[in-house]
N, C-alpha and C positions, 0 to 999 in steps of 0.2 A: 465492445469490440474484443473478440477473443473467444476462447472456449468456455462460455458461461456454464454449460452443462457440467463440465468437470468440477467447476467451483461449487456449483449447487450440490452435487453429489458429495463432495468432501465436507461441506457444511452440514448436510443432513446426517452424515455418518458420525458427527460429533454432537448431535442433538439439537441442531438448529432447525428452524422452519423457514428456509430461504424463499424469498419472493423477488421477482424482477421488478425494478422500479422503472416505469416507462413514462411517468408524468409527475409533476411536482406534488400533486395531491397524494401520491402513493407514499410519500415520506411521513405522512401524518401519524401513523400508529406503529412505527417501527421502533425496535429496541436499539438497533445498530445499523450502520451502512457499511457495505464493503464495495469498493470500486476496483474491479480488476481491469485489465486492458492489455491488448497486444496490437501493435500497429504503429501508426504515426501519431506523434504528439499533436500536431496541428489538426489532423483529421478527427481525432477523438475529442479535442476541445470543441470543434465545430459541431460534431454530432450531439454532444451534451447541450450546447447552446441551442441548437435547433429543436431539441426535445423540451426546452424550457427548464432544464435541470441545473444549469450553470450557477445561477444566483442562489436557488434553494440549497444546492450542495455546499456552497460557501457558507451560507447561514447555518446549516446543520453542523459543520465543523467548527465554525466560530462560536457556536452555542455550547461547545464542550460536550457534544454527544459522541458516543462511541463510533469510531471510524477506523477502517482498515483499508489502506491502499496497497495494491499489488502491481508490481512491474510498472506499466504505463500509468496506472492509477496512483502510484507513488510519485512518478515524475511530474504528473500534472499538478501536484501540490506546490510546485516551485513557480518562479516568475516567468520563465521562458526556457526554450531548448534550442541547442544548436541544430537539432534535427529539423526544426520548422521555424526558421527566422521570421520574425514578425508576429508569430502566434503568441498569445498571452496565456500563461498558466493561471491557476487559481490564486497564486500569490499568498498562500497560507504560510509558506516557509520562505524566507528571503534566501535567494540563491538561484543558480542556473543549472541546467542539465547539459553536460558536455559529452563528447564522443571519446571513446578510448583512444589514446595516442597510438600512432602506427607502430611504435617500438614494442608494444605488448605482444605483438604477433597476431594470432588469429582473432579476427573480429567479424561477427559477434562472438561473445563468450556463450557457448552452448554446452551445458553439462553440469556436473556436480562440482561444487566448491565449498569451502568451509566458511563459517562465520566466526567472528570474534566478538564476544559480548563486552561492550564498553560501559553500558549503563543498564543494569538489571531492571526489569519492570515486571508487573503481573503478566504482561503479554509474552514474556520469554521464560516464565517459570517452567522448570523441567528441561530447558534447553541449555546446552553447555557450549562454551568456546571449543571449536574443533568439530562440532557437528556439521554434517554435510547437508546442503540444500541444492535445489536445481535452478539454474539460471539460463535465461535466453535473452541477451540484450547487447546492444552496441553502444548505448549511452547510459550515463549514470549521473545522479544529482550531486551537486557540491553545495551543501548548506553554508551560508555565510557564518552562522553561529555554530561552532562545534558542539555546543551544549545540546543540540538537537540529535546528535549522532548516537544511536543505541547499539548498532551492529556495524562491524567493519569487515571487509573481505579484500583479499589481495588477488589481483589479476594483472600482473605486470606492474600495476600501481595499486596502492591501497585506496579503497573508495567506500563511501557510506552505503552499506547494503541494507540499512534499516534506520528509521528515525522514530522517536517517541517523545511525546509531551502530553501530559494529562490523559485524555481519552483518545488521543490520536496515535495510531501506530501504522507504519507503512514500511514495506520491504521491496527490494528490487527483485528478489527471487520469487518463485512460484510455490507457495505452500501446498497447493492442490496436487503438485507433482513431486513433492519432497518427502513422501512416505511418512515415516514415524514422526520426524521432526516437524514437518509441515502440518500434520494432523494435530500435533500437540499445540502448535501455535494457534491454529484455528479454534481448538477447544478452549484455549486460554481466552481468546477474543470473545467467544460466545459466553464464557463464564463471567468475564468482566462486565459484559453488557447485561447479563441476567442479574448480577449482584447490584449493579447500579439501578436497574429498573425496580428491584425489590426495595432498595433503600430510598427511592424517590417518594416524596409526599404525594398522597392521593389528590387528584384534582378536586377543587371545592365544588 
């Protein structure tokens, strides 16, 4: 759900060979998985379930494989969202997705804002606190464990604009729309996945 073509073009520009996953068997020979998304939390969860991808996606992430979540693909990692009461998220990260409070002013947040790096990782190499990235969202995740939070942004309130643990990295902003910084992040993701694949032992 969203502009998949712009994500594909951005990935190709940093040396990846992107393919759309439409069925569980498509996950078999991938080096990494990227889950973008624009729209409703509940609708996206339902679409992934209908495609038979919900369980395999959880297994992919739980298996420690390279994964990048973008915007709604980041929010779906959590247990649920105020946007879609009753809808269940992937539950990879304990916590909920909440709406910006009315006091922040204009909602959704649309446009450029800065990130603050709290936990450096290979995914953020070459990116600095104060760099600008592009956001479009009304909701943001609140991880129960602050150790998950890699990036933070202020929009009336501070919020977790990125999380990282192991091979999992996910961001609330859109790298494919974030010019130099976004392309650097995608290049880092592709590089991490390539190095992991090279280091993996050959199948017997």
